[in-house]
C-alpha positions in Angstrom: 7.3 43.1 55.7 5.1 45.2 58.0 1.9 46.9 57.0 -0.9 45.9 54.7 -0.3 44.7 51.2 -2.2 47.0 48.9 -1.0 46.0 45.4 1.4 43.9 43.4 3.0 45.2 40.2 5.3 43.9 37.4 7.6 46.5 35.8 11.0 46.7 34.0 13.8 48.4 35.8 17.6 48.7 35.8 19.5 47.9 39.0 21.3 51.0 40.2 22.7 50.1 43.6 22.4 48.5 47.0 23.0 50.7 50.1 22.5 49.9 53.7 19.6 47.5 53.2 17.9 49.3 50.3 17.8 48.2 46.7 17.5 51.0 44.1 16.2 50.6 40.6 15.6 53.1 37.8 12.3 52.1 36.2 11.4 52.3 32.5 9.4 55.5 33.0 12.5 57.2 34.6 11.2 56.9 38.2 13.6 55.7 40.9 12.1 53.1 43.2 13.8 52.1 46.5 12.9 48.7 47.8 13.1 48.1 51.5 12.6 44.4 51.2 13.4 41.4 49.0 12.1 37.9 49.0 14.5 35.1 50.0 14.0 33.4 46.6 14.9 36.6 44.7 18.0 37.3 46.8 19.2 33.7 46.4 18.9 34.0 42.7 20.5 37.4 42.3 22.9 38.7 45.0 22.3 42.4 44.6 24.7 43.3 47.4 27.6 42.8 44.9 28.3 44.9 41.8 27.7 41.9 39.5 24.2 43.1 38.5 24.7 46.8 38.6 23.3 48.3 35.3 21.4 45.1 34.4 17.7 45.2 33.4 15.2 43.1 35.3 11.5 42.3 35.2 10.6 43.2 38.8 7.5 41.8 40.5 7.0 43.8 43.7 4.4 44.5 46.3 3.4 47.8 47.9 2.7 47.9 51.6 0.9 50.6 53.4 1.8 51.4 57.0 -1.0 50.7 59.4 -0.8 54.2 61.1 0.3 56.3 58.1 -1.6 55.8 54.9 0.8 58.1 53.0 3.8 55.9 53.8 4.4 53.2 51.2 7.0 50.4 51.5 8.1 48.4 48.5 9.2 44.7 48.5 10.7 42.8 45.6 8.9 39.5 45.3 10.5 38.1 42.1 13.3 39.1 39.7 14.1 37.9 36.2 16.8 39.3 33.9 15.1 41.1 31.1 
C-alpha cells in the first residue's frame, strides 16, 4: 500500500460488497468504509470476491494510510478479518 501508515484500528462491520478492487463494509456506527487493499492472509481466509460472505459481520483490523502529497486523502487496507 502506498503512502504513510498513520493508524491501525479494530472495528465491527458487515460486509456489503466487492466491486472492481474495492471492499465495502457498513460499520457498527453506520458509516460505510471502502477498503482499497487487503492483506494476503485475510483474502486467503475469506474470499470476499464471492457472495459467500455478503451480509456477514466481521471484526476488522485495518490500517489508514495517508498519501505523501495529499494529507486529506486517506486509503484503507484490511490487515486482518475474523467472523464476529
